[in-house]
C-alpha positions in Angstrom: -0.3 -0.2 0.1 1.1 3.5 -0.4 0.9 5.9 2.4 -0.7 9.3 1.6 2.1 12.1 1.6 1.8 14.1 4.6 3.8 17.3 5.9 5.2 16.9 9.2 3.1 17.8 12.5 4.2 21.4 14.0 5.2 19.4 17.0 8.0 17.0 15.3 11.2 17.5 14.2 12.9 15.2 11.1 16.8 15.1 11.3 18.1 13.9 7.6 21.8 12.7 8.8 24.1 12.9 5.4 25.7 9.1 5.3 27.5 6.9 2.8 25.3 4.3 1.8 27.9 1.5 3.3 25.9 0.0 6.4 25.8 -2.1 7.3 29.5 -3.3 6.2 32.2 -3.3 9.3 33.6 0.6 9.7 30.9 2.2 8.4 30.2 4.2 11.7 33.8 5.4 11.3 33.6 6.5 7.8 30.4 8.4 8.7 30.8 10.2 12.0 32.0 13.5 10.9 28.8 13.5 8.5 26.7 12.6 12.0 27.9 16.0 13.3 25.2 18.2 13.0 22.4 15.3 13.7 24.3 14.6 17.1 24.2 18.1 18.1 20.7 18.4 17.6 19.7 15.4 19.3 22.1 16.4 22.3 20.3 19.7 22.3 16.8 17.9 22.0 17.7 15.8 25.2 19.1 18.8 27.0 15.6 20.7 27.0 13.7 18.1 29.5 12.9 14.7 29.9 13.4 12.3 27.1 13.3 8.8 26.0 15.3 7.3 23.1 13.4 5.0 20.5 15.4 2.6 18.6 13.7 1.6 15.3 16.6 -0.4 13.4 20.1 -1.2 14.9 22.4 1.7 13.3 26.3 2.8 14.0 24.1 6.3 14.6 21.7 4.7 16.9 25.2 3.2 18.9 26.9 6.5 19.1 23.4 8.5 20.3 23.2 5.7 23.2 27.0 6.0 23.9 26.4 9.7 24.0 23.6 9.6 26.0 23.9 6.3 28.8 21.6 7.7 31.5 18.5 8.2 29.2 15.6 5.9 29.1 15.7 3.9 25.9 13.8 1.3 23.9 14.6 -0.9 20.5 11.6 -2.0 19.2 12.5 -5.0 17.3 9.7 -5.2 14.5 11.6 -7.6 12.4 14.5 -10.0 12.5 17.0 -7.4 10.6 20.1 -9.3 9.9 17.7 -11.7 7.9 17.1 -8.7 5.4 21.3 -9.2 4.5 23.4 -11.2 3.6 27.3 -12.5 3.9 29.7 -9.7 5.8 26.3 -7.2 5.9 24.4 -10.1 8.0 27.1 -10.7 10.4 27.3 -7.1 11.0 23.9 -6.2 11.2 23.6 -9.1 13.7 26.5 -7.7 15.5 25.4 -4.1 15.8 21.7 -5.5 17.0 23.4 -7.2 19.7 25.3 -3.7 20.6 21.9 -2.0 20.4 19.9 -4.8 22.7 22.5 -4.7 25.5 22.6 -1.1 25.9 19.6 -0.4 26.0 16.6 0.2 29.0 14.0 -2.0 27.3 13.4 -4.1 24.3 9.8 -4.9 22.4 9.7 -7.4 20.1 6.7 -8.1 17.5 6.6 -11.4 17.8 7.4 -14.7 19.4 10.1 -15.7 17.2 11.7 -12.1 18.1 11.3 -12.7 21.9 13.0 -16.1 21.9 15.9 -14.4 20.0 16.0 -11.7 22.9 15.3 -14.2 25.8 18.5 -13.5 27.3 17.4 -10.0 27.4 14.1 -11.6 29.8 14.0 -8.8 32.4 13.9 -5.9 29.9 11.8 -7.6 27.5 8.2 -7.3 26.8 6.4 -9.1 24.0 4.1 -6.5 22.1 2.4 -8.1 19.0 1.0 -6.4 16.2 -2.7 -5.0 15.8 -5.2 -2.8 14.0 -6.0 0.5 13.8 -10.0 0.2 14.3 -10.6 4.0 13.9 -10.0 3.4 10.3 -12.2 0.8 9.5 -16.0 0.7 8.6 -18.5 0.1 11.5 -18.9 -4.1 12.1 -22.6 -3.5 10.7 -21.4 -2.0 7.7 -19.2 -5.2 6.7 -20.9 -7.8 4.6 -19.5 -10.6 2.2 -20.1 -9.7 -1.4 -22.7 -11.8 -3.0 -21.0 -11.5 -6.4 -18.1 -14.0 -7.6 -16.1 -15.1 -4.9 -12.5 -13.2 -4.0 -9.0 -14.4 -2.7 -7.5 -11.4 -1.9 -4.3 -10.0 -0.8 -3.0 -6.5 0.0 0.5 -5.7 0.6 3.7 -6.0 -1.0 5.0 -8.8 -3.2 8.3 -9.6 -2.4 10.7 -12.3 -2.4 9.0 -13.5 0.7 5.7 -14.4 -1.3 5.0 -17.8 -2.6 3.9 -17.4 -6.3 4.1 -21.5 -6.9 1.2 -22.0 -3.8 -0.6 -18.9 -5.5 -0.7 -20.5 -8.9 -2.0 -23.7 -7.4 -5.0 -21.7 -5.5 -6.0 -20.7 -8.7 -5.9 -23.8 -10.6 -7.7 -25.6 -7.9 -10.9 -23.0 -7.6 -11.0 -21.9 -11.4 -14.0 -20.2 -10.7 -13.0 -17.7 -7.9 -10.9 -14.5 -8.5 -7.8 -14.3 -6.7 -6.8 -10.4 -6.3 -3.6 -9.5 -5.7 -3.3 -5.7 -4.6 0.3 -4.1 -4.2 3.6 -3.2 -5.4 5.4 -6.3 -7.1 8.8 -6.7 -6.4 9.3 -10.1 -7.2 7.5 -11.6 -10.8 5.5 -14.3 -11.1 7.5 -17.3 -12.3 5.0 -17.9 -15.4 2.1 -16.6 -17.2 -0.8 -15.4 -14.6 -3.8 -17.9 -14.8 -6.9 -16.2 -16.3 -8.7 -16.3 -12.9 -5.4 -14.2 -11.3 -6.1 -10.2 -11.1 -3.3 -8.0 -10.6 -3.6 -4.3 -9.0 -1.6 -1.3 -8.4 -0.4 -0.3 -5.1 -3.5 2.0 -3.5 -3.6 4.1 -0.4 -5.2 2.6 3.0 -8.5 4.0 2.7 -8.7 2.1 -0.9 -7.3 -0.7 0.4 -10.1 -1.0 3.0 -12.7 -0.9 0.5 -11.0 -3.7 -1.7 -10.7 -5.7 1.3 -14.4 -5.6 1.8 -14.9 -7.0 -1.2 -12.9 -10.0 -0.5 -14.2 -13.8 0.8 -11.5 -14.7 2.0 -8.2 -13.1 3.0 -4.8 -14.3 1.7 -1.4 -14.2 3.5 0.7 -17.0 1.0 4.4 -16.4 2.2 7.1 -18.7 2.1 9.2 -20.2 5.0 12.2 -17.9 5.5 14.4 -16.6 7.7 12.7 -13.0 7.6 9.1 -14.3 7.7 10.0 -16.6 10.9 9.9 -13.8 12.8 6.4 -12.0 11.3 3.3 -10.9 12.9 1.3 -9.9 9.5 -0.7 -6.5 10.5 -3.0 -8.0 7.4 -4.2 -10.9 9.5 -5.3 -8.1 11.8 -7.2 -6.2 9.3 -8.8 -9.2 7.7 -10.0 -10.9 10.7 -11.1 -7.1 12.0 -13.7 -7.0 8.7 -14.8 -10.4 9.7 -12.7 -12.0 7.0 -11.8 -16.0 7.5 -7.7 -15.6 6.6 -6.3 -18.3 4.6 -2.5 -18.2 5.3 0.7 -20.3 5.0 2.1 -21.7 8.4 4.9 -19.2 8.7 5.9 -16.8 11.9 3.1 -16.0 14.4 0.8 -17.2 11.9 2.0 -20.6 12.9 0.8 -20.3 16.2 -3.1 -19.6 15.4 -3.8 -23.2 13.9 -7.4 -23.5 15.4 -8.3 -20.1 15.9 -11.5 -18.8 14.7 -11.6 -17.8 11.1 -7.9 -18.9 10.5 -7.4 -21.6 8.1 -3.4 -22.7 7.5 -2.0 -23.9 4.2 0.7 -25.7 2.4 1.8 -27.1 -0.7 0.2 -30.3 -0.1 -3.0 -28.8 1.1 -6.4 -29.8 -1.0 -6.9 -26.1 -1.7 -10.1 -26.5 -3.3 -11.7 -28.4 0.1 -10.0 -25.5 2.3 -11.3 -22.4 0.2 -14.3 -24.2 0.5 -14.5 -24.6 4.3 -13.0 -21.0 4.7 -15.8 -19.1 2.6 -18.3 -21.7 4.6 -16.8 -19.6 8.2 -19.6 -16.6 9.3 -18.1 -14.2 11.5 -20.7 -12.6 13.9 -20.8 -8.7 14.4 -20.2 -9.4 18.3 -17.2 -11.4 17.3 -16.1 -8.9 15.0 -16.9 -6.4 17.6 -14.5 -8.4 20.3 -11.8 -9.0 18.3 -11.4 -5.2 17.0 -11.5 -4.5 20.7 -9.2 -6.9 21.9 -6.6 -6.3 19.0 -6.2 -2.1 18.8 -3.1 -0.4 19.1 -4.2 1.2 22.3 -5.0 -1.8 24.1 -1.6 -3.5 22.8 0.8 -0.5 24.0 -1.7 0.0 27.5 -0.5 -3.9 27.9 2.9 -3.8 27.0 3.5 -0.7 29.3 5.3 0.5 26.3 4.2 4.3 26.8 5.0 6.1 30.1 
């Protein structure tokens, strides 16, 4: 999905540190240090103004330098992904080392999946599991969500990258030729062969448009491969699908593997009877009360309150 371009609010200051594009290779910090002087001074001035908390969203040499310069400031590392898994070779080793240094220096660590909690178990005294959630304020009311009476649509909204299981989606299309498989989002991993006639590709769109598309789905798809990267993922689209009352047809990766048997969740793999599994998923009915209960339990507000992330 594409985020709408917005100007920064008056209370927010955005710094854009200059740097050579060589991270996470070893030695990147030493080469970029002089380029970061202005940013480091601005951060220091902000901290001097009063109570402050440092939030690290991705391990970096700049983050390590800020932590080292302000060791008494409360800090949190928000591990939203297995960041080393995005890299290979020396870069992967360097990112892993950098992440361990960040984890050791911060006051608290939050993780967004059970697999990440296991990775950082050494830091159990400062570790918090905070799964993803759903922006319920962007959703239509439960009473306004109704299944389409037209041709069944098995739908996916999101980026199509190297983690997307194209072969399984092709099998799904061939096993359900009367149904439309609608894939919406930017494509970075091309499909391996000509598309079956019932697969429809639509470009990236803003969040509001994506919500409208999802309301036309009969089933929400999450067809991800099993990789080091997806092993640590708790997909936000799961929460969006279920908050709209949709059954979810997913591969057994990351946090989704732990949802086997939950209401509205149907797991698939290359050995599944995909025609029968789709029929079972489509027979699932989510009532308004169940939908509202899911939204209430999985809002960002509830998630932050339960985790104690915010002061």
